[in-house]
Structure formats: structure tokens, C-alpha cells
N, C-alpha and C positions, 0 to 999 in steps of 0.2 A: 256699747250697745246703745242705739238710739232709743228713747222712750217717748210715746206719743202723749200730748196733752190729755189729761183725764177729762172726761165728760161730766161735768157736776152741774146741777141746776142750781138756779137762785144764785148766780154770780154778781148780781147787783142787788142792792137794798137801799131803800131811803125811808126816812120818817120825819115827822114835822111836829113843831110845837109853836104855840103863840107866846112870844116873849114880849112884856111890859115895857118896850124901849123902841125908839125910832130905828129903821133899818141901818141908819148910818151909825147909831150908838151899838148895835148888835154886830155889825161889821168890824167896828174898831175894837170889839171885845175878841171875837173869833179869829181874826186876823193877826191878833198878837200871840204867835205861837209860844211865846215865853210863858204864857199863862196856861197852856194846854193841860199841864198837870193838875190844875184845879179843877177839871171837869172830865177828863178822860179816865176810864176804867182800866187802861193799859198803859198809856204813853204818860210816864211819870214827870219827863222834863223835855223841853225844847229848847233849842238855841238857834239864832241866826247864823249862819256861817259868814265869815268875813264882815261881820257887824251890818248885815244887809237888814232889810225890812220888807213888809208886804208888798211886793211889787212882782210882775211878771217877769221870770228869769231868776229870781232870788232863791237861794237854796238855804235849807235849815236841816238841822240834824235833831232826831229825837231817840230819847231812851225809853223802852219799852220794858214791863215787868209783868210776868205771870207768875204763879207759883212754881212753874216748871223751868222757866228760863227768863234771861235778862238779855236784850240786845239793843242795838241802835239802828237806826235807818236813816238814808239821806233823802230828802225831798226836794222838789222843785216846784215852785208857784207856777201855776199854769193860767190861773184867772185872778185878778185882782180888780175888782169893779166896786169901790166903796159904796155901801147901802144896797148892792145887788147879789155879788157872789165873789167867794173865796174860795179857790181849789188848788191842790197840790197833786203831783204824781209821786209815788214812792219809788225809789230805785230806778230812776229813768223812765220806766215803762210797766212796772208790776201792779201796781194799784193806784187807782184814783179816788181821791176823798174830795168832797166839796160842800160848803155851805151856801145854801141860796136864801136871800132875804127878800119877801114881799110885804108890802104894807098889807095889814090886816087890822080889823076891829080888835082893839085892846092893845095894839102895837104891831109887831112884825111876826108874820110866819116865818120861822126859822126851819129849813128843811137841810137836813144832813144826809149825803149819799155816799154810797161806797160801790166801787166797781172792780173786779178783778179783772184785769186786762189780759189779752191773747199772751203777750209776751211773759206776763206773771205764770201763766198756766205752764207755758214752755218750760220756763225756768224751774218751776216746781217739779215737773216730769224729769228734766234733767238731773236736779239736785237730790230729789227723793225717790226716783225711780217707782217700784211697785208702791211704795207708801205715800206717793203723791197725791192721791185721791183723798186720802184721810187727812193728810196736811191740809190740803185744800178746804176740805169740809170743816176742819178745826177753825181756819181763819175766818171761815164765811159764818159759823156759829157765833164767832166772836164779834163779828161786825153786826150781826142781828141781835145780839144780846147788849153790845156796846153802845150802839146808836141811841137807842131810847134812854139809857142812862146818862150818856152825854148831853143829851138834849135838855132832860130834866134838870142836870146840873148847871148848865149855862142859863136856863130860866131862872133858878134860884139865885144865881150870882146876878143876874140883871134885874132881880129884884121882883120878878113877876108870879112868883108862886107856881103852882103845878101847872095850869094852863094846858096841860097835853089833852087831847081828844079822848073823851071816855073816863077822865079823872074830873072829880068836883074840884071847882076853885074855892070851895069852903074850907077853911082850916079846920 
């Protein structure tokens, strides 16, 4: 029986933080997927497939862990513009993640974005059937919670402190 893709709001999300480093330094950090486990609340490790690196077309594998499960994903880099943007798509066309860098007072405004793509919704409908909407909602909630945590961790690693809008820069 064919399932239709669930209709779920908020299938995109982004947030930003100011990082006390140049756009090129921030790019060099976030495009090194082997360091993802240092800042991601879900992705514990990543490695380049076939010794690749941050270039369009390169592929990497990520190992994700939550209290409920552990799984691996394969992603492909779709944007690699040093100092401007690093982006990848998970599973050929399921979800798109991106980091965008813009010069800002105090360093670089780093924006992380996430988008559940139409093919991802269709795959979830096929895979999970009547439970697809809940599964999509779980992934959406994880992105909404994970992106601010990821950005704060990257800012700390880059040595900038909190720097997040609405947070004090005073220790």
C-alpha cells in the first residue's frame, strides 16, 4: 500500500551565533567533518569516505547516537565555498544541512540550517507508514534543539564564548 508524505510544519530551521574568528577560520573548523563529534549532540563521529575532504561531491559517513538508537548516515557535500558556506545532503536527498558564514562585528555570524527535503518525507512515509508523521516530528524536534546547542559548542571551541543573541557575553 502506498503512503503519502505526511504534512508537517516547520520542516526547515536555522539559527545563528557570532563566533570570534574569521569566516575562513570558522569554515575550516565546520568543514572538518572529522571534528563533528566535538560539537554535535547527536553525531558522535564522522569520517571522509575514500580519504576525501571538504569539496563538492565528496562523501562522508556519520555515526549518530541517541538514547534510543545508534545509526550511520552517508552524506555528500553540495557546497564548499571557504569562508562562506559548507553544506551537505544526507542519504542522497533526504535532509540538507548547511553552515553559512558572514563577516560580523566581533568575528563571523555562523548560521546553521536544516531542511527536511521532499524525498526524505516520501522515504519516511514509505518506511514508517502510519508512524511517519511522528518520526518526522521527532527528527524536526531534534534539529530545533540540536542546532542552538551545536552553534554554542562551535563558538566555545573557536574561543568566542557565548555570543548568542539573547545571551550575555559576560562570564
